[in-house]
C-alpha positions in Angstrom: -27.0 -6.9 0.6 -25.3 -8.6 -2.0 -23.7 -5.6 -2.9 -22.2 -5.0 0.5 -21.0 -8.9 0.1 -19.1 -8.1 -3.3 -17.5 -5.4 -1.6 -16.3 -6.9 1.2 -14.6 -9.5 -0.9 -13.0 -7.5 -3.1 -11.6 -5.0 -0.2 -10.8 -8.2 1.8 -7.0 -7.7 2.0 -6.5 -11.4 2.7 -7.8 -12.3 -1.3 -5.6 -13.3 -3.7 -6.2 -11.0 -6.1 -4.3 -7.5 -6.3 -5.7 -3.7 -6.1 -4.9 -3.2 -9.6 -7.2 -6.8 -10.6 -10.2 -6.2 -8.2 -10.6 -2.8 -10.1 -10.0 -4.5 -13.2 -13.2 -6.8 -12.3 -15.0 -3.9 -11.4 -14.4 -2.2 -14.7 -14.8 -4.6 -17.2 -16.9 -8.0 -16.4 -20.6 -6.6 -16.2 -22.0 -8.4 -13.7 -19.9 -5.7 -11.3 -20.7 -3.0 -13.9 -24.5 -3.6 -13.4 -23.7 -3.9 -9.7 -21.6 -1.4 -8.9 -23.1 1.0 -11.4 -19.3 1.0 -13.6 -18.5 1.3 -17.0 -15.4 0.1 -18.9 -12.6 2.8 -19.5 -11.7 3.5 -23.0 -7.7 3.3 -24.1 -7.6 7.3 -24.4 -9.3 7.3 -20.8 -6.5 5.2 -19.6 -3.9 7.3 -21.4 -5.0 10.4 -19.5 -4.8 8.6 -16.4 -1.7 7.6 -17.0 -1.0 11.1 -18.3 -1.8 12.7 -15.3 0.0 10.3 -12.5 2.9 9.8 -14.3 4.4 13.7 -13.2 3.2 12.4 -9.3 5.0 9.2 -9.9 8.5 10.5 -11.4 8.4 13.7 -8.7 7.9 11.6 -5.9 10.7 8.9 -6.6 13.2 12.1 -7.2 12.2 13.6 -4.1 12.8 10.4 -2.5 16.1 9.8 -4.3 17.4 13.3 -3.7 16.6 14.6 0.0 19.5 14.3 2.1 19.1 10.9 4.6 19.8 14.2 8.2 16.1 15.2 7.1 14.4 13.6 10.2 13.6 10.4 8.5 15.9 7.3 9.1 15.5 4.6 7.1 13.3 1.6 8.9 16.3 -1.0 9.8 15.5 -4.0 11.7 16.4 -4.2 15.0 20.0 -6.4 15.6 19.0 -8.9 18.3 22.9 -9.3 19.4 23.1 -5.6 20.1 23.8 -4.3 23.4 20.5 -3.0 25.7 19.2 0.4 26.0 20.6 3.1 27.5 17.4 3.5 29.7 18.1 1.2 32.4 15.7 -1.4 30.6 16.9 -5.0 29.5 15.3 -6.8 26.8 14.6 -10.5 28.1 15.0 -13.3 25.5 10.8 -13.7 24.8 10.7 -10.2 24.2 9.3 -8.5 27.1 11.4 -5.6 29.4 12.9 -6.1 32.4 13.0 -2.5 34.3 
């Protein structure tokens, strides 16, 4: 019961602590270590994790920079509220509903 409560608190999206802070809490605070059966990572462990993660991050960032914009994915841009109604015969009302 206590374990599920702690997990719910740590997993809550409404919490003011970030995911990185939650990870550090679970890894380094003795009550969480005992409850969740975790242990602190050494500097060497963190360096290994960084060395494994950095190339993936680099490749993905390069991919995002170099891919052509016409590759099927358009950037997410907010719709202009002053734009004309859709071509399909639908008109957007002031309250956001659509009239056919």
